[in-house]
N, C-alpha and C positions, 0 to 999 in steps of 0.2 A: 668263254667256257663252251665246249660242245655238250650236247645233252648227256645227262647221266643215263645209266643202262635202262632205268624204268621209264624215263622220258623218251629214249630212243625207240623203246618197244611200243609206245603209245601209238595208236592208229593214225593220229594227226600230227605227231611230233617228230617221229623218226622217218628219214628219207626213204629207207627201203620199205617200211610199212606202208607209207602213204600210197605206194604204187600198186599195192595188192589188196587195198581195203576199199570196199564200195561205200561211197559217201553220197547221201541223198540230202538235199537241202529243200526244206519245205517254207514257201513264203507265206507266212501266216500273220506276220506283224504289220498292222495297218498304218501306224502312225510314226513319224520320225520325231525326234526331239532335239535335233541340231543338224547343222549343215556346214560342211567345210567350204570355205570361200572358193576353192578351185574345183569343187565337184561339177560333173556335167549335169546341167539340168534340162536336157533336151527331151527327156522322158520321165513319166511317173509310172511306176509299175503297181498294179493293184495287188491286193492281198487276197488270198484264198481263205475261205472258211476252214477251220480245222478239220471238219469231217470231210470236206472235199480233198483236202491235202493227204489225210491218212488213206482216203480211198485211192488216191494216185500212188501212194507208197505201196499199198497192196497190189495194184496194177503192176508196178515195176518188179515187185517180188515174184508176182505169178507169171511174169514174162520170163522168169529164169534168171534175173539179175541178182547178183548177191549184194545185199544191203547190209552192212556191218555197223554203220553209224548214221544216225539222223541228226541234222543240225537245223536250228531255227536261225536264219540269218538275214532275214528281210521280208519284204522291201523296206520297212521301217526298222525301228528299234524294237526287239522283243520285250523289253521291259517298259517301253513308253505306255503300252496298254497291255498289261501282263496276262489278262484273262485268256485271249485266244491262244497265247504261248503256252500257258499252263495246261489248258484244256488239250491242246495238240500233244503235248509231251505225255499227258496222262493216257490219251487214246493210243499213242504209239506203244507206250509201256504196257498197257493192257493187251494189246493185239500181238506184240512182239517183244516179250520181256527180255530176249537175248541181245536185242539191238541196243548198242551205246547211244547215249544222248548228249547233246551239247547245244550251246547257243553262243551268239556274238552280239555284244552290247556295249554301250558307252558306259554302262553301270549305274545311271540315275535310278535311284529306287532299289537298286540291287540288295542293299542291306536289310530292306523290309520283307523280301521274300526268299532270302538265301536259305533258311531252313526248309522252306517248302520245296525249293528246287532240290535241295539234297535228299529230302524224303522221297521225291520222284526218283532219284538216282542218277543225277547228270554224270556223265564221264568228265567233262570239263566245261569251262566258261572261257570264252576269249574276250578280253577287254581291249577296246579301241582307246589307247592312250598315247596322244601325240604331244602332250606337254604337261609339265608338272608346275609350271608358274603361270599366273594369269596373265602376265605380259605377253608371253609367248602364245598362249591360248587365244588371245584377243586378235593376234595376227593371222591365226588360222581359221577361225570360225566366222561365218557370216551371220549366224544366229543360233542361239540356244534356247529352247523352249522346254523347261522342266515340266510344266503342265500344259494347259490350253493357251496360255498367253506368253508371248516373248518377252524375256527379261531384258533390260539394258544390258549391253554386252559386257562391260566391266563387272557388274554384278553377277551375270550369268556364268562368266568364266571362272570366278571364284567359287560359285555354287557347284559347277561341274567338277572341279578339282577336288573339292571336298567330298562330293557324292562318290567320285571314283575311289578315293582312298577308303571311305567306309565301306564301299562294296567289296574291294579286295579283302579288307580285314574280315568282313562278315562271311564271304564265300570260304575263306581259308578256315575260319572258326567252324564252319559247317562241314568241312572235310572235303570240299571241292577243289579239284585242281584248276588253277588259274594260269592262263596263257595271256601275255600281253602282246598285242600287235601295234607297232608304232610305224607309221608311214613318214618316210624321210622327204621332207619338202625343201629342196636346195634354197638356201637364202633365208629360210624361216625357222626351221627347227633342226637342220643337220647337226649343228654343234651342241644341241640341247638333248639328244637322244641318250647320250651317257648318263645325264641327270635323270632322265626318265627311268633308265635301267636301275640306277642306284636306288631312287625312291621306291620303285615298285618291289625291289628286292628286299628293302627293309621292311615293306609291309607283308612279305611273305609270298609274293607271286612265284610261280615255278619255273617259268620258261618264257622266252620272248621271241617274237618274230619281227625282223627288221624288213619293212616292206617298202619296195622302191616306188616312188611316185612316177606314174606314167600319165603325161597330159592327154586329155581326150582329143585334142586337136593341135595343130601346129600354130594357129594363129591367135589363140585365146590369150587373155590376160591371166597368165599363171606361171609358176615357177618352171624352170627347165626340168627336163627328165633327169631322175637320179642315175648318174653314171655308175659304172661297175667300180671304178676307183674310189668314188666317194662312199658307195655302199660297204665296201671292203673297210675303209677307215672307220666308218661309223660303227660297224659290226665288231671291229677290234676294240674299240672303246667300251661299247656296251658289254662285251664279253668279260670285262674286268669285274663286273658285278653280278651277273646271273647267267644261267644256261641259255643258249641260243638254239633256235631252230637251225638245222644244218643249211638250209636254202629255202628260199621263197617259192612257193607253188600257189598259184591262184586257186582258191576255194570259194568261189564268188557268192555274193549275196543275190545276184540276179540270175542264177542258174540252178538247175537240178543236176549236179554233176555225178557221174557214176563211173569210177575208175576200176577197171578190171585188170586181172594179172596179165602182164606183159604189153598192155597197150592202154592208152587213155581214150575212152570212149567219149564221143561227141556229147556236149550237153544236151539235155532233153527238155523241151519246154513243157511247163506244167499248165500255161495258160490255155483257156478254151479258145477254140479256133472257129471262123465263120465257116458256113456250109452253103450250098445252093439253096436249101430250105430255110436256113436261118443265117442271112448274111449281115444282120445289123446289130448295132449295140444300144441298149437302153441305158439312159442316165437319169439319175435323181439329182437335180441342182436347184438352189434358191436364186441364183444369179446369172445361169448359163455359161458360167466360166469355170467353176469349180464343182468337184463332187463333195457336197457339204451338207447333205441333208439325210435324215433317218428315213428309211423306206416307208415306215408307217405315217410320216408326215407329208408324204408326197401327194400333190393334187394333180400334177402334170408330169409327164414323162417325155424327155427329149430322146429322139430316135436318131442316132447317127448310122451312117452306112455309105456304100459306094454309089455315086451317081453314074450317069451314063458313060463318062469318060474314064471311070474307074477310081477317081479320087474320092476319099472319105469326106464327108461334110454332114452338117445337120440337115436332115431331110425333112422332119416334121415334128410336131408335138402332139402327144395324145393324152387324153383325159385319164387319170387314175380312177379306179373304182372308189366309191364313197366308203368312208370308214364305218365300222359298226356291225359289220355283216359276218365277223369271224373268219373262219377258213375259206368260206366262199369268196370272200374279197380276193384272196390270193389266187384262187382257181380262175376267177374272172381276169385277174391281171396277167395270168399265164396265157389265157386266150388273146387278150389285147397285144401282148408281146409275142405272138406265135412265130414271128419272123426274126426274132432276136436270139442270138446265141449266149449273151451275157448281159447282165444287169449290174451297173456300177452304182454303189451307194456308200455313204459314210458310215452306216450302220444298219442292222437289220436283225430281227428276232428269229429264233430257231424255226418257229412254225412257217413263216413265209419262205424261208430259205429252204426248207425241207419240201414244201409243196411245189415251189418253183423248179426246184432241182429235179423233182420227179417228173415234171412237165417238160424237161429238156432245156431249162434255162439256168445257167450257172449264175450265182450271186457273188460278186467279188466286192470286198470292202477296200475303199481308198479314201485318203483325203486330198488327192492330187487334183491337178488342173485337167479339164476335160480333154482338150485337143491332144495334149501329149499323151495321155492315158489311152485314148481311142487309137492314136497312131501306133503305140506298142502292141495293141491287141490285134492290129492288122498287119504286124510285122515290121513296122518301121521304127524310127527312133534310133539314136546313137547310143552305143553301149558305153557307159561312162567308165573311165580308167583312173580317174583322180582319187578314188577313195575305195580301198579294197578291204574286205571283211574276210575272215576265215573261220572255219569251224575247227 
């Protein structure tokens, strides 16, 4: 089935509308709760604080760009740690009530906050559903982590599918439009997509996007690229059960995309950038490998930056100010990190974030591996193509 009239007119569902709608993606979701086996893991992108992301939105609007819809699409899952997502959506709604809101999620925990999301006024939610049986899901996922601990995959696959069914039902009960995105992995779920469409239609989902799988590189251990003939066949079968998006356009989790009438504007990065005065990155870590500590618990700060040959590496370790001095602690930290343009931490309170931001130091929240995240901040890292999200 092609989209109904109401779906075709939706800014993210109709092909014509998508070309003339400004879409801004705010990366405020700090934690992932699952990983596809074939996803590119060369880089881990940090999340912005909600206030920083909304400030970026205002900058884009003030620069003359039309922003009609704002989506929360990464770098993690917006519902894995819902507080930053909810705060961002409320801030956007308060500052620009005319802007439509959406998010992209696996759906774990969605039934618990469906009413709150509806109260905020979401335009729609995109659910990433690649399987509706545990057997297929186990072939696709490397791990699934509903909370802070990874479940055994067979148990986690059943949990994920149950959560997704509950989420779709809850979103629809709350009056939210639900779009399903299913990525076609040849040899894994291509013949299963019709079952996904049928199951999601039964739950009340409104429309489906059939997403081709594009390998991040030619030599990795992954399925082949989804060819046009396969996608056409899969679409024909899925269309027996629910409306389909007329075609796939990337609407990515790792970009802030802004499409303007008549042309596709280049993605704009929201990540802070190094400067001559602030060339380095500060990192809070317990083991020197992962960004895994709350800023308030930090005793030492790792400093990464370019060495003489231009390559980024660990330059030194600096002592953090002693706790217990209130706001002055964070002012001292800002002085200690005077040559850093960004601080990476697993968590941080509003007070240090605001003080450090005013002193010119952005605070980004991530639970990723240090080297890959630092590489991204300096413009490196490969852009993964194995897992697409769409607002």
